[in-house]
C-alpha positions as CSV (number, residue, x, y, z in Angstrom):
1,X,0.0,0.0,0.0
2,X,1.4,3.4,-1.0
3,X,1.4,6.3,1.4
4,X,-1.4,8.0,-0.5
5,X,-3.6,5.0,-0.5
6,X,-2.9,4.4,3.2
7,X,-4.1,8.0,3.9
8,X,-7.2,7.4,1.8
9,X,-7.9,4.1,3.6
10,X,-7.5,5.8,7.0
11,X,-10.0,8.5,6.0
12,X,-12.4,5.7,5.0
13,X,-11.8,4.1,8.4
14,X,-12.7,7.3,10.3
15,X,-15.8,7.7,8.2
16,X,-17.0,4.2,9.1
17,X,-16.1,4.7,12.8
18,X,-18.1,7.9,12.9
19,X,-21.5,6.3,12.2
20,X,-21.7,5.0,15.8
21,X,-23.4,8.1,17.2
22,X,-26.1,8.5,14.5
23,X,-26.8,4.7,14.5
24,X,-27.1,4.6,18.3
25,X,-29.8,7.3,18.1
26,X,-32.0,4.9,16.1
27,X,-32.1,2.2,18.9
28,X,-35.4,1.5,20.7
29,X,-34.7,-0.8,23.7
30,X,-31.0,-1.6,23.9
31,X,-29.1,0.5,26.3
32,X,-25.7,0.8,28.0
33,X,-23.7,-2.4,28.3
34,X,-26.2,-4.3,26.0
35,X,-25.3,-1.9,23.1
36,X,-21.6,-2.6,23.7
37,X,-22.2,-6.4,24.0
38,X,-24.1,-6.7,20.7
39,X,-21.8,-4.4,18.8
40,X,-18.7,-6.4,20.0
41,X,-20.5,-9.8,19.4
42,X,-21.5,-8.9,15.8
43,X,-18.0,-7.6,15.3
44,X,-16.5,-10.8,16.6
45,X,-18.7,-12.9,14.2
46,X,-17.8,-10.8,11.2
47,X,-14.1,-10.9,12.0
48,X,-14.1,-14.6,12.5
49,X,-15.8,-15.2,9.1
50,X,-13.4,-12.7,7.4
51,X,-10.2,-14.0,8.9
52,X,-11.2,-17.7,8.3
53,X,-11.6,-16.8,4.6
54,X,-8.5,-14.7,4.5
55,X,-6.2,-16.7,6.8
56,X,-7.9,-20.1,6.6
57,X,-6.3,-22.5,9.1
58,X,-3.5,-20.1,9.9
59,X,-5.9,-18.1,12.0
60,X,-6.0,-20.7,14.8
61,X,-2.3,-21.2,14.5
62,X,-1.7,-17.5,14.9
63,X,-4.0,-17.3,17.9
64,X,-2.1,-20.2,19.6
65,X,1.4,-18.9,18.8
66,X,0.9,-15.2,18.6
67,X,2.7,-14.4,21.8
68,X,2.5,-11.5,24.1
69,X,2.4,-8.8,21.4
70,X,-0.7,-10.3,19.8
71,X,-2.6,-10.6,23.0
72,X,-1.4,-7.1,24.3
73,X,-2.8,-5.7,21.0
74,X,-6.0,-7.6,21.6
75,X,-6.4,-6.1,25.1
76,X,-5.9,-2.6,23.5
77,X,-8.7,-3.3,21.0
78,X,-10.9,-4.5,23.9
79,X,-10.4,-1.3,25.8
80,X,-11.1,0.8,22.7
81,X,-14.2,-1.2,21.8
82,X,-15.6,-1.2,25.4
83,X,-14.6,2.1,26.9
84,X,-16.0,4.3,24.1
85,X,-19.5,3.0,24.4
86,X,-19.5,2.7,28.2
87,X,-18.2,6.3,28.5
88,X,-21.0,7.7,26.4
89,X,-23.5,6.2,28.9
90,X,-21.7,7.8,31.8
91,X,-21.2,11.4,30.5
92,X,-21.8,13.5,27.5
93,X,-20.6,12.7,24.0
94,X,-18.8,16.0,24.0
95,X,-16.8,15.1,27.1
96,X,-15.9,11.7,25.6
97,X,-14.7,13.3,22.3
98,X,-12.7,16.0,24.0
99,X,-11.0,13.3,26.1
100,X,-10.3,11.2,23.0
101,X,-8.8,14.2,21.2
102,X,-5.6,13.8,23.2
103,X,-4.8,10.6,21.2
104,X,-2.3,12.2,18.8
105,X,-0.4,13.8,21.6
106,X,-0.2,10.6,23.6
107,X,0.8,8.6,20.5
108,X,3.5,11.0,19.6
109,X,4.9,10.9,23.1
110,X,4.7,7.0,23.2
111,X,6.5,6.9,19.8
112,X,9.2,9.3,21.1
113,X,9.7,7.5,24.5
114,X,9.4,3.8,23.4
115,X,10.5,3.9,19.8
116,X,12.9,6.9,19.9
117,X,11.1,8.4,16.9
118,X,11.8,12.0,16.1
119,X,8.8,13.7,14.8
120,X,9.0,16.6,12.4
121,X,8.0,20.0,13.6
122,X,5.1,20.1,11.1
123,X,3.6,17.0,12.8
124,X,3.8,18.5,16.3
125,X,2.3,21.7,15.1
126,X,-0.5,19.9,13.3
127,X,-1.2,17.8,16.4
128,X,-1.4,20.9,18.5
129,X,-3.7,22.7,16.1
130,X,-6.0,19.7,15.6
131,X,-6.2,19.3,19.4
132,X,-7.1,22.9,19.9
133,X,-9.7,22.5,17.2
134,X,-11.4,19.5,18.9
135,X,-11.2,21.2,22.3
136,X,-12.8,24.4,20.9
137,X,-15.5,22.4,19.1
138,X,-16.8,20.9,22.2
139,X,-15.5,23.1,25.0
140,X,-18.8,24.9,25.9
141,X,-20.8,21.6,25.9
142,X,-18.2,19.8,27.9
143,X,-17.6,22.5,30.5
144,X,-21.3,23.4,30.8
145,X,-22.8,20.0,30.8
146,X,-21.6,18.8,34.2
147,X,-19.9,15.7,32.7
148,X,-19.1,12.8,35.0
149,X,-15.5,12.5,36.2
150,X,-16.0,8.7,36.0
151,X,-17.1,9.0,32.4
152,X,-14.0,11.1,31.6
153,X,-11.7,8.5,33.3
154,X,-13.4,5.7,31.3
155,X,-13.0,7.6,28.1
156,X,-9.4,8.3,28.8
157,X,-8.8,4.6,28.3
158,X,-9.6,5.0,24.6
159,X,-6.7,7.3,23.6
160,X,-4.3,5.5,25.9
161,X,-5.1,2.1,24.5
162,X,-5.1,3.4,21.0
163,X,-1.7,5.1,21.4
164,X,-0.3,1.9,22.9
165,X,-1.7,-0.2,20.1
166,X,-0.4,2.0,17.2
167,X,3.0,2.3,18.8
168,X,3.2,-1.5,19.3
169,X,2.2,-2.1,15.6
170,X,4.9,0.4,14.5
171,X,7.5,-1.4,16.6
172,X,6.6,-4.8,15.2
173,X,6.6,-3.4,11.6
174,X,10.0,-1.8,11.8
175,X,12.0,-3.8,14.3
176,X,15.2,-5.5,13.0
177,X,14.9,-9.3,12.4
178,X,16.0,-11.1,15.5
179,X,16.8,-7.8,17.3
180,X,20.2,-6.2,17.7
181,X,22.9,-8.7,18.6
182,X,20.4,-11.6,18.6
183,X,21.4,-15.0,17.6
184,X,17.8,-16.1,16.8
185,X,17.1,-16.7,13.1
186,X,15.3,-13.7,11.4
187,X,11.6,-13.9,11.0
188,X,10.6,-14.4,7.4
189,X,7.9,-11.7,7.5
190,X,6.2,-9.2,9.8
191,X,4.0,-11.0,12.4
192,X,0.3,-11.1,11.5
193,X,-1.5,-8.8,14.0
194,X,-5.0,-9.0,12.4
195,X,-6.2,-11.7,14.8
196,X,-5.7,-9.2,17.6
197,X,-8.7,-7.3,16.4
198,X,-10.7,-10.5,16.8
199,X,-9.3,-11.1,20.3
200,X,-10.4,-7.6,21.3
201,X,-13.9,-8.2,20.0
202,X,-14.3,-11.5,21.8
203,X,-13.0,-10.1,25.1
204,X,-15.2,-7.1,24.9
205,X,-18.3,-9.2,24.3
206,X,-17.4,-11.6,27.1
207,X,-16.9,-9.0,29.8
208,X,-20.0,-7.0,28.9
209,X,-22.5,-9.9,28.5
210,X,-23.0,-10.4,32.3
211,X,-23.5,-6.7,32.7
212,X,-26.0,-6.5,29.8
213,X,-28.2,-9.4,31.0
214,X,-31.1,-9.7,30.6
215,X,-31.0,-8.7,27.0
216,X,-33.8,-6.4,25.8
217,X,-32.8,-5.4,22.3
218,X,-35.6,-5.6,19.7
219,X,-35.2,-7.0,16.2
220,X,-35.0,-3.4,15.0
221,X,-32.1,-2.7,17.4
222,X,-30.3,-5.9,16.4
223,X,-30.3,-4.8,12.7
224,X,-28.7,-1.5,13.6
225,X,-26.3,-3.2,16.1
226,X,-25.3,-5.7,13.4
227,X,-24.6,-2.8,11.1
228,X,-22.3,-1.3,13.8
229,X,-20.5,-4.6,14.4
230,X,-19.7,-5.3,10.8
231,X,-19.3,-1.9,9.1
232,X,-18.5,0.4,12.1
233,X,-16.0,-2.0,13.7
234,X,-14.9,-5.1,11.8
235,X,-14.2,-3.6,8.4
236,X,-12.5,-0.3,9.5
237,X,-10.4,-2.0,12.3
238,X,-9.0,-4.5,9.8
239,X,-8.2,-1.6,7.5
240,X,-6.6,0.3,10.3
241,X,-4.2,-2.5,11.1
242,X,-3.1,-2.6,7.5
243,X,-2.7,1.2,7.4
244,X,-0.5,1.0,10.5
245,X,2.0,-1.0,8.4
246,X,2.6,2.1,6.2
247,X,1.8,5.3,8.2
248,X,3.8,6.5,11.2
249,X,1.8,6.1,14.5
250,X,1.3,9.8,15.2
251,X,0.0,10.3,11.6
252,X,-2.5,7.5,12.0
253,X,-3.7,9.0,15.3
254,X,-3.9,12.5,13.8
255,X,-6.0,11.2,10.8
256,X,-8.2,9.4,13.3
257,X,-9.4,12.8,14.6
258,X,-11.5,13.0,11.4
259,X,-13.9,10.6,13.1
260,X,-15.0,13.5,15.3
261,X,-15.7,15.8,12.3
262,X,-17.5,13.1,10.4
263,X,-19.5,12.2,13.5
264,X,-20.7,15.7,13.9
265,X,-21.8,15.9,10.3
266,X,-23.6,12.6,10.4
267,X,-25.4,13.5,13.6
268,X,-26.5,16.7,11.8
269,X,-27.7,15.0,8.7
270,X,-29.1,11.8,10.3
271,X,-30.4,13.0,13.7
272,X,-31.0,16.7,13.2
273,X,-28.3,17.8,15.6
274,X,-27.0,20.9,13.8
275,X,-23.5,22.0,14.8
276,X,-23.0,25.4,16.2
277,X,-20.4,28.0,15.4
278,X,-17.9,26.4,17.8
279,X,-18.2,23.1,15.9
280,X,-17.7,24.8,12.6
281,X,-14.6,26.7,13.7
282,X,-13.1,23.7,15.5
283,X,-13.8,21.5,12.5
284,X,-12.0,24.0,10.2
285,X,-8.9,23.9,12.5
286,X,-8.8,20.1,12.4
287,X,-9.3,19.8,8.6
288,X,-6.7,22.6,8.1
289,X,-4.2,20.8,10.3
290,X,-4.7,17.4,8.5
291,X,-4.5,18.9,5.0
292,X,-1.5,21.1,5.9
293,X,0.4,18.1,7.4
294,X,-0.3,15.9,4.4
295,X,0.7,18.6,1.9
296,X,3.9,19.4,3.7
297,X,4.7,15.7,4.1
298,X,4.1,15.1,0.4
299,X,6.4,17.9,-0.5
300,X,9.1,16.6,1.8
301,X,8.9,13.1,0.3
302,X,8.9,14.4,-3.3
303,X,11.8,16.8,-2.8
304,X,14.6,14.1,-2.7
305,X,13.1,12.4,-5.8
306,X,13.2,15.7,-7.7
307,X,16.8,16.4,-6.8
308,X,18.0,12.8,-7.6
309,X,18.2,13.2,-11.5
310,X,20.1,16.5,-11.2
311,X,22.7,14.9,-8.9
312,X,23.2,11.9,-11.2
313,X,23.9,14.2,-14.1
314,X,26.8,15.9,-12.4
């Protein structure tokens, strides 16, 4: 996957992720932990079918032999799946989204501390501008809505788990075969981390089922929750793992902020929740940061290619 296609795929991922709010507005009877359970359960079923077709018998082998990295990534996915929906039941959506907006900063710090990655100034500036935009977009609602501290703490697990997951995927993708000074034989290819998405879905469904019982979702609700499980979680999360093989972790996390913009627009169109001036201004800051970072990054990557022919002619 080229860098441009990876960026386009990540934009699609954020668009699919963003339908959670507007779809949840359509539910009749399912509430709280039951919403999380059914979403994760449908996600697990879709992922199992997809990975069995894609990986065949290798799926079970990978689950048995994946090691600590695979299961740690699975735990990260479980936290992201679960905490987002639970946090929305404890506090306002605005508070949850403001809390999640720190993800690029946390990811950049994790990449710097654990992977020793030096981020270009443009990325730090874009992260700062995007974070200001998200904070501005929801500041009045979050500060004036009396959001629950518990809800904020639960929501904080989403950016922390996401940053840990992206950083782990980057480490696995770029680590030297066998490690420095290692006598172990080099691995023939990058370890397959896609089963971690399935592990996260199964764990999320398992821990929320007892809390969701007795189940009360109607057939109408189950259709919407099935849509969430397949198209809002399974498909975009599989794409996100592939994207993480190409894009740096902070860039993935920065692009993921588009979920907030898309979510506001879909709520406006699908649930009649028109954004105010603060949402429009904040959205403009986020879009500007993303576009600016991508354009500057494209220029930086193309500059050496443009100079190469001239140097060879000397």
